[in-house]
C-alpha positions as CSV (number, residue, x, y, z in Angstrom):
1,X,-12.5,29.8,-16.9
2,X,-10.4,26.9,-16.3
3,X,-7.6,26.1,-18.6
4,X,-8.7,22.6,-20.3
5,X,-5.3,22.2,-22.2
6,X,-3.4,22.1,-18.7
7,X,-1.8,18.8,-17.9
8,X,0.2,17.2,-15.3
9,X,2.5,14.2,-15.4
10,X,2.3,11.8,-12.3
11,X,5.0,9.3,-11.7
12,X,3.7,6.1,-10.1
13,X,6.8,4.7,-8.4
14,X,7.4,1.7,-6.3
15,X,10.0,-0.7,-5.2
16,X,7.8,-3.6,-6.6
17,X,5.2,-3.4,-9.7
18,X,3.6,-0.1,-8.4
19,X,0.2,-1.4,-9.1
20,X,-1.1,-0.1,-5.7
21,X,0.3,3.3,-6.4
22,X,-1.2,3.2,-9.9
23,X,-4.8,2.2,-8.4
24,X,-4.5,5.3,-6.0
25,X,-3.3,7.7,-8.6
26,X,-6.2,6.5,-11.1
27,X,-9.0,6.8,-8.6
28,X,-7.7,10.3,-7.9
29,X,-7.2,11.3,-11.6
30,X,-10.5,10.1,-12.2
31,X,-12.1,13.1,-10.8
32,X,-10.4,15.2,-13.5
33,X,-10.8,15.5,-17.1
34,X,-9.1,12.3,-18.9
35,X,-6.6,14.3,-20.6
36,X,-5.4,16.4,-17.8
37,X,-3.4,13.6,-16.0
38,X,-0.7,11.4,-17.6
39,X,0.4,8.4,-15.8
40,X,4.0,7.2,-16.0
41,X,4.9,4.1,-14.0
42,X,8.4,3.3,-12.5
43,X,8.8,-0.4,-11.2
44,X,11.4,-1.7,-9.0
45,X,12.9,1.5,-7.8
46,X,14.9,-0.4,-5.1
47,X,18.0,1.5,-4.5
48,X,19.3,5.1,-4.1
49,X,20.7,5.3,-7.7
50,X,17.4,4.3,-9.2
51,X,15.4,6.7,-7.1
52,X,18.0,9.5,-7.9
53,X,17.5,9.0,-11.6
54,X,13.5,8.8,-11.1
55,X,13.5,12.0,-9.2
56,X,16.0,13.9,-11.6
57,X,13.5,12.9,-14.5
58,X,10.7,14.0,-12.4
59,X,12.0,17.3,-11.7
60,X,12.8,17.9,-15.4
61,X,9.2,17.1,-16.3
62,X,7.8,19.1,-13.4
63,X,6.1,15.6,-12.4
64,X,4.1,14.6,-9.3
65,X,5.5,11.6,-7.6
66,X,3.1,9.1,-6.0
67,X,5.0,6.4,-4.3
68,X,4.5,3.1,-2.4
69,X,8.0,2.1,-1.0
70,X,8.2,-0.3,1.7
71,X,12.1,0.0,1.8
72,X,12.4,2.6,4.6
73,X,15.9,3.8,3.3
74,X,14.7,4.4,-0.3
75,X,11.5,6.0,0.9
76,X,13.2,8.4,3.3
77,X,15.9,9.3,0.8
78,X,13.2,10.2,-1.8
79,X,11.3,12.5,0.7
80,X,14.3,14.1,2.0
81,X,15.7,14.9,-1.5
82,X,12.5,15.9,-3.1
83,X,12.6,19.6,-1.9
84,X,15.9,20.5,-3.4
85,X,14.6,19.1,-6.7
86,X,11.5,20.9,-6.6
87,X,9.2,17.6,-6.9
88,X,6.0,17.2,-5.1
89,X,6.0,13.6,-3.5
90,X,2.9,11.9,-2.1
91,X,4.0,9.0,0.2
92,X,1.2,6.4,0.3
93,X,2.6,3.9,2.7
94,X,4.9,5.9,4.9
95,X,2.4,7.2,7.3
96,X,0.4,4.0,7.8
97,X,3.6,2.0,8.2
98,X,4.9,4.3,10.8
99,X,1.8,4.4,12.7
100,X,1.3,0.6,12.6
101,X,4.9,0.2,13.7
102,X,4.3,2.5,16.7
103,X,1.2,0.8,17.9
104,X,2.6,-2.6,17.4
105,X,6.0,-1.8,18.7
106,X,7.7,-3.6,15.8
107,X,9.3,-3.0,12.5
108,X,7.7,-3.7,9.1
109,X,8.9,-6.6,7.2
110,X,10.0,-4.2,4.4
111,X,9.4,-6.9,1.8
112,X,8.2,-5.6,-1.4
113,X,5.3,-7.4,-3.2
114,X,3.8,-9.3,-0.2
115,X,0.3,-7.9,-1.0
116,X,0.8,-9.0,-4.6
117,X,1.6,-12.5,-3.6
118,X,-1.7,-12.4,-1.4
119,X,-3.7,-11.3,-4.4
120,X,-2.0,-14.3,-6.5
121,X,-3.2,-16.7,-4.0
122,X,-6.8,-15.0,-4.0
123,X,-7.1,-15.1,-7.8
124,X,-5.7,-18.7,-7.8
125,X,-8.5,-19.8,-5.5
126,X,-11.1,-18.0,-7.6
127,X,-9.7,-19.7,-10.8
128,X,-10.1,-23.1,-9.1
129,X,-13.4,-22.7,-7.8
130,X,-14.7,-21.6,-11.4
131,X,-12.9,-24.7,-12.8
132,X,-14.5,-26.9,-10.3
133,X,-18.0,-25.7,-10.9
134,X,-17.7,-26.1,-14.4
135,X,-16.3,-29.6,-14.3
136,X,-18.6,-30.8,-11.6
137,X,-20.4,-34.3,-12.0
138,X,-18.6,-35.3,-15.2
139,X,-19.4,-32.0,-16.9
140,X,-16.9,-30.5,-19.5
141,X,-14.5,-33.5,-19.6
142,X,-12.3,-31.9,-22.4
143,X,-11.1,-29.8,-19.5
144,X,-9.8,-32.9,-17.5
145,X,-6.2,-32.5,-18.6
146,X,-6.1,-29.1,-16.9
147,X,-7.4,-30.4,-13.7
148,X,-5.1,-30.5,-10.7
149,X,-6.9,-33.3,-9.3
150,X,-10.0,-35.7,-10.3
151,X,-12.1,-37.3,-7.9
152,X,-14.1,-40.4,-9.0
153,X,-16.8,-42.6,-7.2
154,X,-20.2,-43.5,-7.1
155,X,-23.2,-41.1,-6.4
156,X,-23.3,-40.1,-2.8
157,X,-19.7,-40.4,-1.8
158,X,-19.2,-36.7,-1.3
159,X,-17.3,-35.8,-4.6
160,X,-18.8,-32.5,-5.1
161,X,-18.4,-31.0,-1.5
162,X,-14.8,-32.5,-1.5
163,X,-14.3,-30.9,-5.0
164,X,-15.4,-27.7,-3.7
165,X,-13.5,-27.7,-0.4
166,X,-10.3,-28.4,-2.5
167,X,-11.0,-25.6,-4.9
168,X,-11.0,-23.1,-1.9
169,X,-7.5,-24.4,-1.1
170,X,-6.5,-23.4,-4.9
171,X,-6.8,-26.9,-6.2
172,X,-8.7,-27.0,-9.5
173,X,-10.7,-30.2,-8.9
174,X,-13.0,-32.3,-11.4
175,X,-15.3,-35.1,-10.3
176,X,-16.5,-38.0,-12.3
177,X,-19.6,-40.3,-11.4
178,X,-18.9,-43.8,-12.0
179,X,-22.1,-45.5,-13.3
180,X,-22.3,-49.2,-14.4
181,X,-24.3,-48.4,-17.5
182,X,-22.1,-45.3,-18.5
183,X,-18.4,-45.7,-19.4
184,X,-16.1,-43.2,-18.1
185,X,-14.8,-40.4,-20.4
186,X,-11.9,-41.1,-22.5
187,X,-9.8,-38.2,-21.1
188,X,-10.0,-39.8,-17.8
189,X,-7.6,-42.7,-18.9
190,X,-5.2,-40.1,-20.6
191,X,-4.5,-38.3,-17.3
192,X,-1.6,-39.1,-15.1
193,X,-3.0,-41.5,-12.3
194,X,-1.2,-39.6,-9.7
195,X,-3.9,-36.8,-10.4
196,X,-6.6,-38.9,-9.8
197,X,-8.2,-40.2,-6.6
198,X,-11.0,-42.8,-5.8
199,X,-13.6,-42.5,-3.2
200,X,-15.3,-45.6,-1.8
201,X,-17.7,-46.4,1.0
202,X,-19.3,-49.2,3.2
203,X,-22.3,-50.5,1.1
204,X,-24.7,-50.2,4.0
205,X,-23.5,-46.8,4.9
206,X,-24.1,-45.8,1.3
207,X,-27.7,-47.3,1.2
208,X,-28.5,-45.5,4.6
209,X,-27.4,-42.0,2.9
210,X,-29.3,-43.0,-0.4
211,X,-32.5,-43.8,1.7
212,X,-32.2,-40.4,3.4
213,X,-31.5,-38.6,0.0
214,X,-34.8,-40.2,-1.4
215,X,-36.9,-39.2,1.5
216,X,-35.6,-35.7,1.4
217,X,-36.5,-35.6,-2.4
218,X,-40.2,-36.9,-1.5
219,X,-39.4,-40.1,-3.8
220,X,-40.5,-43.5,-3.1
221,X,-37.6,-45.7,-1.8
222,X,-39.2,-48.8,-2.4
223,X,-39.9,-48.1,-6.0
224,X,-36.3,-47.1,-6.8
225,X,-33.2,-49.3,-7.2
226,X,-31.1,-46.2,-6.2
227,X,-30.9,-47.3,-2.6
228,X,-31.4,-51.2,-3.2
229,X,-28.6,-53.5,-2.0
230,X,-28.1,-55.4,-5.3
231,X,-27.8,-52.2,-7.1
232,X,-25.5,-50.6,-4.5
233,X,-23.1,-53.7,-4.5
234,X,-23.1,-53.8,-8.4
235,X,-22.1,-49.9,-8.3
236,X,-19.4,-50.3,-5.9
237,X,-17.8,-53.4,-7.6
238,X,-18.0,-51.5,-10.9
239,X,-16.3,-48.4,-9.5
240,X,-13.5,-50.6,-7.8
241,X,-12.7,-52.3,-11.1
242,X,-12.3,-48.8,-12.8
243,X,-10.0,-47.5,-10.0
244,X,-8.0,-50.6,-10.3
245,X,-7.6,-50.3,-13.9
246,X,-6.6,-46.7,-13.4
247,X,-4.3,-47.5,-10.6
248,X,-5.4,-44.7,-8.4
249,X,-5.1,-44.1,-4.6
250,X,-8.6,-44.8,-3.0
251,X,-9.9,-43.2,0.2
252,X,-12.7,-44.5,2.3
253,X,-15.0,-42.0,3.2
254,X,-17.5,-44.2,5.6
255,X,-18.6,-42.3,8.7
256,X,-15.7,-39.6,7.9
257,X,-16.3,-35.9,8.2
258,X,-15.6,-34.1,5.0
259,X,-12.7,-31.9,6.5
260,X,-11.1,-35.2,7.8
261,X,-11.2,-36.7,4.4
262,X,-10.0,-33.7,2.7
263,X,-6.9,-33.2,4.8
264,X,-6.0,-36.8,4.1
265,X,-6.4,-36.0,0.3
266,X,-4.3,-32.7,0.7
267,X,-1.6,-34.7,2.5
268,X,-1.5,-37.3,-0.4
269,X,-1.2,-34.8,-3.0
270,X,1.1,-32.5,-1.5
271,X,3.5,-35.4,-0.6
């Protein structure tokens, strides 16, 4: 019968935050009774002195060490000195780094935290997409102060596709439709104009786009003023007046690919 009271301490050690090593340790320890494995994390063990202190503590606690060192000198020192201190060391990165180095015929960068930086960028994009979805087409205007960018323009000027494109670049983007009979949200006038851009388009091109939209939806283009020339000119004139009042940069999307406009906007906001 197994001793249910037996416990082992596992030191999670890294020259950065140790999140990778802890994920591996937790995955392995989940296969045992929750009380059987105790994890203790040692972050930023990035020199021999810190490594020596950690190993001595591990030896006194009869602990196992699981490590993800990218620094070759510290990694090798820990592995070479573990036997003399009677400490079991599981090196997570070493074998893979060595194999990759041999195959690619180049040395690793040995920069701790690179994967963490990649994770940060990924989660930044996820948050930007979530924000952009929640602030699409004038929704949740109370969040406008949190936006990295706000796009304004009349209907069918590519506001939503552009917003999503920019969100996937990590830019929290809101978009607001400009409609003559509907005043823009007050929050729009409280945001720095440098974080707002306007979209405009040639009236004839807009009419053509709207006519195609009506046909696609199976609606009567003759019975709707959505694509009527007078209505289109009124909307564009109104949008132009709002953009001038705000003092924002305006981009013409007439006959332009989404990516082309997006790159121009990115160049502007990153300037």
